C-alpha positions as a Markdown table, in Angstrom:
| # | Residue | x | y | z |
|---|---|---|---|---|
| 1 | Met | -20.2 | 28.6 | -13.9 |
| 2 | Leu | -17.9 | 26.2 | -15.6 |
| 3 | Ala | -19.1 | 22.6 | -16.0 |
| 4 | Pro | -16.3 | 20.2 | -15.0 |
| 5 | Val | -15.5 | 17.0 | -16.9 |
| 6 | Thr | -16.4 | 14.1 | -14.7 |
| 7 | Ala | -15.0 | 11.2 | -16.6 |
| 8 | Glu | -11.7 | 9.9 | -15.2 |
| 9 | Pro | -8.8 | 10.8 | -17.5 |
| 10 | Lys | -6.8 | 8.1 | -19.1 |
| 11 | Gly | -3.3 | 8.5 | -20.6 |
| 12 | Ile | -1.5 | 9.7 | -17.5 |
| 13 | Val | 1.4 | 7.3 | -17.2 |
| 14 | Asp | 2.0 | 7.7 | -13.4 |
| 15 | Pro | -1.4 | 8.6 | -11.9 |
| 16 | Leu | -0.4 | 7.4 | -8.5 |
| 17 | Ala | 2.2 | 10.1 | -8.1 |
| 18 | Thr | 0.8 | 12.7 | -10.5 |
| 19 | Gly | -2.0 | 13.5 | -8.1 |
| 20 | Arg | 0.5 | 14.5 | -5.5 |
| 21 | Arg | 2.6 | 16.6 | -7.9 |
| 22 | Ile | 0.1 | 18.5 | -9.9 |
| 23 | Arg | -3.5 | 19.8 | -10.0 |
| 24 | Leu | -5.4 | 18.8 | -13.1 |
| 25 | Ala | -8.8 | 20.4 | -13.8 |
| 26 | Arg | -10.9 | 19.9 | -16.9 |
| 27 | Tyr | -13.9 | 21.9 | -18.1 |
| 28 | Leu | -16.5 | 21.6 | -20.9 |
| 29 | Pro | -16.7 | 24.3 | -23.5 |
| 30 | Ser | -19.5 | 26.8 | -24.1 |
| 31 | Glu | -22.3 | 25.9 | -26.6 |
| 32 | Ala | -20.6 | 28.1 | -29.3 |
| 33 | Leu | -17.3 | 26.2 | -29.0 |
| 34 | Ala | -18.7 | 22.7 | -28.4 |
| 35 | Pro | -18.7 | 21.7 | -32.2 |
| 36 | Phe | -14.9 | 22.2 | -32.1 |
| 37 | Val | -13.6 | 21.8 | -28.6 |
| 38 | Glu | -13.9 | 18.7 | -26.4 |
| 39 | His | -12.7 | 20.3 | -23.2 |
| 40 | Tyr | -10.3 | 22.7 | -21.6 |
| 41 | Trp | -7.6 | 21.4 | -19.2 |
| 42 | Ile | -5.5 | 23.3 | -16.6 |
| 43 | Val | -2.4 | 21.9 | -15.1 |
| 44 | Glu | -0.8 | 23.6 | -12.1 |
| 45 | Trp | 2.3 | 22.6 | -10.3 |
| 46 | Lys | 4.2 | 23.8 | -7.2 |
| 47 | Leu | 7.6 | 22.2 | -7.0 |
| 48 | Ala | 9.7 | 25.0 | -5.5 |
| 49 | Gly | 12.6 | 23.6 | -3.6 |
| 50 | Gln | 12.1 | 20.2 | -5.1 |
| 51 | Pro | 14.0 | 18.4 | -7.9 |
| 52 | Pro | 12.5 | 18.7 | -11.4 |
| 53 | Glu | 10.1 | 15.9 | -12.4 |
| 54 | Met | 9.2 | 14.4 | -15.7 |
| 55 | Gln | 5.5 | 14.0 | -16.5 |
| 56 | Arg | 4.7 | 11.4 | -19.2 |
| 57 | Val | 1.4 | 11.2 | -21.0 |
| 58 | Leu | 0.1 | 8.8 | -23.7 |
| 59 | Pro | -1.7 | 11.4 | -25.9 |
| 60 | Tyr | -5.1 | 10.9 | -27.4 |
| 61 | Pro | -5.7 | 11.4 | -31.1 |
| 62 | Asn | -6.6 | 15.0 | -30.4 |
| 63 | Ala | -4.9 | 18.3 | -31.4 |
| 64 | Asn | -4.4 | 20.8 | -28.6 |
| 65 | Leu | -3.9 | 24.5 | -28.3 |
| 66 | Val | -1.7 | 25.1 | -25.3 |
| 67 | Phe | -1.2 | 28.4 | -23.5 |
| 68 | Glu | 2.1 | 28.5 | -21.7 |
| 69 | His | 4.4 | 31.4 | -20.9 |
| 70 | Gly | 6.8 | 31.6 | -23.8 |
| 71 | Gln | 5.6 | 28.4 | -25.4 |
| 72 | Thr | 2.1 | 29.0 | -26.6 |
| 73 | Ala | 1.4 | 26.8 | -29.7 |
| 74 | Ile | -0.9 | 24.4 | -31.5 |
| 75 | Phe | 0.1 | 20.8 | -31.1 |
| 76 | Gly | -0.9 | 18.1 | -33.6 |
| 77 | Val | -1.3 | 14.5 | -32.5 |
| 78 | Val | 1.8 | 13.1 | -30.8 |
| 79 | Arg | 2.5 | 9.5 | -32.0 |
| 80 | Gly | 4.9 | 8.7 | -29.2 |
| 81 | Ala | 4.7 | 9.4 | -25.5 |
| 82 | Phe | 4.7 | 13.0 | -24.5 |
| 83 | Asp | 7.2 | 14.0 | -21.9 |
| 84 | Arg | 7.1 | 17.3 | -20.0 |
| 85 | Lys | 9.7 | 18.4 | -17.5 |
| 86 | Leu | 8.1 | 20.2 | -14.5 |
| 87 | Glu | 10.1 | 22.4 | -12.2 |
| 88 | Gly | 9.5 | 25.4 | -10.0 |
| 89 | Ala | 5.9 | 26.6 | -10.1 |
| 90 | Gly | 3.7 | 27.3 | -13.0 |
| 91 | His | 0.4 | 26.6 | -14.8 |
| 92 | Val | -0.8 | 25.8 | -18.3 |
| 93 | Leu | -4.1 | 26.0 | -20.0 |
| 94 | Gly | -4.9 | 23.7 | -22.9 |
| 95 | Val | -7.7 | 23.5 | -25.4 |
| 96 | Arg | -8.3 | 19.9 | -26.4 |
| 97 | Phe | -10.1 | 19.9 | -29.7 |
| 98 | Arg | -12.6 | 17.2 | -30.5 |
| 99 | Val | -11.1 | 14.6 | -32.8 |
| 100 | Gly | -11.2 | 16.4 | -36.1 |
| 101 | Gly | -12.5 | 19.5 | -34.5 |
| 102 | Leu | -9.5 | 21.6 | -35.4 |
| 103 | Arg | -9.8 | 20.9 | -39.1 |
| 104 | Pro | -12.6 | 23.4 | -39.8 |
| 105 | Leu | -10.4 | 26.1 | -38.3 |
| 106 | Leu | -7.4 | 25.4 | -40.5 |
| 107 | Asp | -6.6 | 25.5 | -44.2 |
| 108 | Glu | -4.7 | 22.2 | -44.3 |
| 109 | Pro | -5.1 | 18.6 | -43.3 |
| 110 | Leu | -4.4 | 17.6 | -39.7 |
| 111 | Ser | -1.6 | 15.3 | -41.0 |
| 112 | Ala | 0.4 | 18.5 | -41.6 |
| 113 | Leu | 0.5 | 19.0 | -37.8 |
| 114 | Thr | 1.3 | 15.4 | -36.7 |
| 115 | Asp | 4.2 | 15.4 | -34.2 |
| 116 | Ile | 4.9 | 19.1 | -34.5 |
| 117 | Ala | 4.0 | 22.4 | -32.8 |
| 118 | Arg | 2.7 | 25.3 | -34.9 |
| 119 | His | 2.4 | 29.0 | -34.3 |
| 120 | Ala | -1.0 | 29.7 | -32.8 |
| 121 | His | -1.5 | 33.3 | -33.9 |
| 122 | Pro | -3.5 | 32.5 | -37.0 |
| 123 | Leu | -6.0 | 30.8 | -34.8 |
| 124 | Leu | -6.1 | 33.5 | -32.2 |
| 125 | Gly | -6.0 | 36.6 | -34.3 |
| 126 | Cys | -3.1 | 38.1 | -32.1 |
| 127 | Gly | 0.4 | 37.3 | -31.1 |
| 128 | Glu | 1.2 | 34.4 | -28.8 |
| 129 | Arg | 2.7 | 36.5 | -26.1 |
| 130 | His | -0.3 | 38.7 | -25.9 |
| 131 | Ala | -2.7 | 35.8 | -26.0 |
| 132 | Glu | -0.9 | 33.8 | -23.2 |
| 133 | Ala | -0.9 | 36.9 | -21.0 |
| 134 | Gln | -4.6 | 37.4 | -21.5 |
| 135 | Val | -5.3 | 33.8 | -20.5 |
| 136 | Leu | -2.7 | 32.8 | -18.0 |
| 137 | Asp | -2.8 | 36.1 | -16.0 |
| 138 | Ala | -6.6 | 36.2 | -16.1 |
| 139 | Gly | -7.0 | 34.8 | -12.5 |
| 140 | Asp | -8.9 | 31.7 | -11.5 |
| 141 | Asp | -9.9 | 28.7 | -13.7 |
| 142 | Gln | -13.1 | 30.3 | -14.8 |
| 143 | Ala | -11.4 | 33.5 | -15.9 |
| 144 | Met | -8.7 | 31.7 | -17.8 |
| 145 | Val | -11.2 | 29.5 | -19.7 |
| 146 | Leu | -13.4 | 32.5 | -20.5 |
| 147 | Ala | -10.3 | 34.3 | -21.8 |
| 148 | Ala | -9.4 | 31.4 | -24.0 |
| 149 | Glu | -12.9 | 31.1 | -25.3 |
| 150 | Ser | -13.0 | 34.8 | -26.2 |
| 151 | Leu | -9.8 | 34.5 | -28.2 |
| 152 | Leu | -11.1 | 31.5 | -30.1 |
| 153 | Ser | -14.6 | 32.8 | -30.8 |
| 154 | Gly | -14.0 | 36.5 | -31.1 |
| 155 | Ala | -14.6 | 38.6 | -34.2 |
| 156 | Gly | -16.8 | 36.0 | -35.8 |
| 157 | Lys | -13.9 | 33.7 | -36.6 |
| 158 | Leu | -15.8 | 30.4 | -36.0 |
| 159 | Pro | -16.9 | 28.6 | -39.2 |
| 160 | Ala | -20.1 | 26.6 | -39.4 |
| 161 | Pro | -20.0 | 23.2 | -37.6 |
| 162 | Asp | -18.6 | 20.4 | -39.8 |
| 163 | Pro | -20.8 | 17.3 | -39.9 |
| 164 | Thr | -17.7 | 15.1 | -40.5 |
| 165 | Val | -16.5 | 16.0 | -37.1 |
| 166 | Asp | -19.7 | 14.6 | -35.6 |
| 167 | Leu | -19.3 | 11.4 | -37.7 |
| 168 | Leu | -15.8 | 11.0 | -36.3 |
| 169 | Gln | -17.0 | 11.2 | -32.7 |
| 170 | Gly | -19.1 | 8.0 | -33.1 |
| 171 | Val | -16.2 | 6.2 | -34.9 |
| 172 | Met | -13.8 | 7.2 | -32.2 |
| 173 | Ala | -16.1 | 6.2 | -29.4 |
| 174 | His | -16.5 | 2.8 | -31.0 |
| 175 | Ala | -12.7 | 2.5 | -31.4 |
| 176 | Ala | -12.1 | 3.4 | -27.8 |
| 177 | Ser | -14.8 | 1.1 | -26.3 |
| 178 | Ala | -13.7 | -1.8 | -24.2 |
| 179 | Asp | -15.2 | -4.2 | -26.7 |
| 180 | Gly | -14.3 | -2.1 | -29.7 |
| 181 | Pro | -12.9 | -3.3 | -33.1 |
| 182 | Ala | -9.7 | -5.2 | -33.2 |
| 183 | Ser | -8.9 | -4.3 | -36.8 |
| 184 | Val | -9.1 | -1.4 | -39.2 |
| 185 | Glu | -11.4 | -3.4 | -41.4 |
| 186 | Ala | -13.9 | -3.8 | -38.5 |
| 187 | Leu | -13.7 | -0.1 | -37.8 |
| 188 | Ala | -14.3 | 0.8 | -41.4 |
| 189 | Gln | -17.3 | -1.5 | -41.5 |
| 190 | Tyr | -18.7 | 0.2 | -38.4 |
| 191 | Ala | -18.2 | 3.6 | -40.1 |
| 192 | Gly | -20.0 | 2.4 | -43.2 |
| 193 | Met | -17.1 | 3.0 | -45.6 |
| 194 | Gly | -14.2 | 1.2 | -47.2 |
| 195 | Val | -10.7 | 1.0 | -45.6 |
| 196 | Arg | -9.1 | 3.4 | -48.0 |
| 197 | Ala | -11.9 | 6.0 | -47.5 |
| 198 | Leu | -11.5 | 5.7 | -43.7 |
| 199 | Gln | -7.7 | 6.1 | -44.0 |
| 200 | Arg | -8.2 | 9.3 | -46.2 |
| 201 | Leu | -10.7 | 10.6 | -43.6 |
| 202 | Phe | -8.2 | 10.1 | -40.8 |
| 203 | Gln | -5.4 | 11.7 | -42.8 |
| 204 | Glu | -7.5 | 14.8 | -43.4 |
| 205 | Tyr | -9.2 | 15.2 | -40.0 |
| 206 | Val | -7.2 | 13.3 | -37.4 |
| 207 | Gly | -3.6 | 13.3 | -38.6 |
| 208 | Val | -2.8 | 9.7 | -37.9 |
| 209 | Ser | -4.0 | 6.3 | -39.3 |
| 210 | Pro | -6.9 | 4.3 | -38.0 |
| 211 | Lys | -4.4 | 1.5 | -37.1 |
| 212 | Trp | -2.5 | 3.9 | -34.9 |
| 213 | Val | -5.7 | 5.1 | -33.2 |
| 214 | Leu | -6.8 | 1.5 | -32.4 |
| 215 | Arg | -3.4 | 0.7 | -31.0 |
| 216 | Arg | -3.2 | 3.8 | -28.9 |
| 217 | Tyr | -6.6 | 3.3 | -27.4 |
| 218 | Arg | -5.7 | -0.3 | -26.5 |
| 219 | Leu | -2.5 | 0.7 | -24.8 |
| 220 | Gln | -4.3 | 3.5 | -22.8 |
| 221 | Glu | -6.9 | 1.0 | -21.7 |
| 222 | Ala | -4.2 | -1.4 | -20.7 |
| 223 | Ala | -2.4 | 1.2 | -18.6 |
| 224 | Trp | -5.7 | 2.3 | -17.0 |
| 225 | Arg | -6.7 | -1.2 | -16.0 |
| 226 | Leu | -3.2 | -1.8 | -14.5 |
| 227 | Thr | -3.7 | 1.1 | -12.2 |
| 228 | Arg | -7.0 | 0.1 | -10.8 |
| 229 | Gly | -5.6 | -1.9 | -7.9 |
| 230 | Glu | -7.5 | -5.0 | -9.0 |
| 231 | Pro | -5.9 | -8.3 | -10.0 |
| 232 | Val | -5.2 | -8.3 | -13.8 |
| 233 | Gly | -3.9 | -11.3 | -15.6 |
| 234 | Leu | -1.7 | -10.1 | -18.5 |
| 235 | Ala | -2.6 | -13.0 | -20.8 |
| 236 | Gln | -6.3 | -12.2 | -20.3 |
| 237 | Leu | -5.7 | -8.5 | -20.7 |
| 238 | Ala | -4.0 | -9.1 | -24.0 |
| 239 | Ala | -6.9 | -11.2 | -25.2 |
| 240 | Asp | -9.5 | -8.6 | -24.0 |
| 241 | Leu | -7.7 | -5.9 | -26.0 |
| 242 | Gly | -7.4 | -7.9 | -29.2 |
| 243 | Tyr | -3.7 | -8.7 | -29.0 |
| 244 | Phe | -2.5 | -12.0 | -30.6 |
| 245 | Asp | -0.8 | -12.9 | -27.3 |
| 246 | Gln | 0.7 | -11.5 | -24.1 |
| 247 | Ala | 4.1 | -11.0 | -25.7 |
| 248 | His | 2.7 | -8.6 | -28.3 |
| 249 | Leu | 1.0 | -6.5 | -25.6 |
| 250 | Thr | 4.2 | -6.5 | -23.6 |
| 251 | Arg | 6.3 | -5.4 | -26.5 |
| 252 | Asp | 4.0 | -2.5 | -27.5 |
| 253 | Phe | 3.4 | -1.4 | -23.9 |
| 254 | Thr | 7.1 | -1.4 | -23.0 |
| 255 | Arg | 8.1 | 0.5 | -26.1 |
| 256 | Leu | 5.6 | 3.3 | -25.3 |
| 257 | Val | 5.5 | 3.5 | -21.5 |
| 258 | Gly | 9.1 | 2.6 | -20.8 |
| 259 | Val | 8.5 | -0.4 | -18.5 |
| 260 | Ser | 6.8 | -3.8 | -18.9 |
| 261 | Pro | 3.1 | -4.1 | -18.0 |
| 262 | Gly | 4.0 | -6.2 | -14.9 |
| 263 | Asp | 6.5 | -3.6 | -13.6 |
| 264 | Tyr | 4.1 | -0.8 | -14.3 |
| 265 | Gln | 1.3 | -2.5 | -12.4 |
| 266 | Arg | 3.6 | -3.0 | -9.4 |
| 267 | Ser | 4.7 | 0.6 | -9.5 |
| 268 | Gln | 1.1 | 1.8 | -9.3 |
| 269 | Gln | 0.4 | -0.3 | -6.2 |
| 270 | Ala | 3.5 | 0.7 | -4.3 |
| 271 | Pro | 3.1 | 2.9 | -1.2 |
| 272 | Ala | 4.2 | 6.5 | -1.7 |
| 273 | Ser | 7.1 | 5.9 | 0.8 |
| 274 | Asp | 8.5 | 3.3 | -1.5 |
| 275 | Arg | 8.5 | 5.4 | -4.6 |
């Protein structure tokens, strides 16, 4: 049986409405894939007879392999918000690699994939159309995940686990923690290396800079806190997340999410009838 991911997801811009529009399920990988894969995610939507809707996500610093009819591909880290138009009915299965977990499976640094989609057939050993049919037409969630795992691990394609990927997990967990570092210098000190060495590591295994990662985690944390239904003072939130002041948080948040923190918080507290 598949083991579900129990931690609540962050990064979904409109969680209040998303739960009514789509089904999201996440599952842990097998032991063989665990050195490379963080989890599998399945999104299913049924919007027949309804207008198309835009789903916005604030992506994590993870690469993904996405199985979707006609659009199967590897996606590097997306530095902006990721928008996906949903219409009709459909489902997608994604493989979210551990931070750096895709690097051992490629012959190039992850920076080569940043903000782009790449053909998936070198990773799968077969054409994308054949692969997506095997996965998306397999049946229930378990059958789809097992089909994806078979494609990734078949024919002895998996390399030996890379210890650098394990190192990155600790660094990323510290960066994402509520009381994590406010600067690249502090993160480098935690990692036990210089700033330039940390930047080179991120270029090779992550695809974005340490500064970008710290900022993205802070904005995801801000969005998540603003959806909790609890009073949140924006000045205190900015201070908690290491921002110089509320204005800096508001500027970064508005640029990425599309609305100010205050408007966003109100939108997530509104009754469904008002949305």
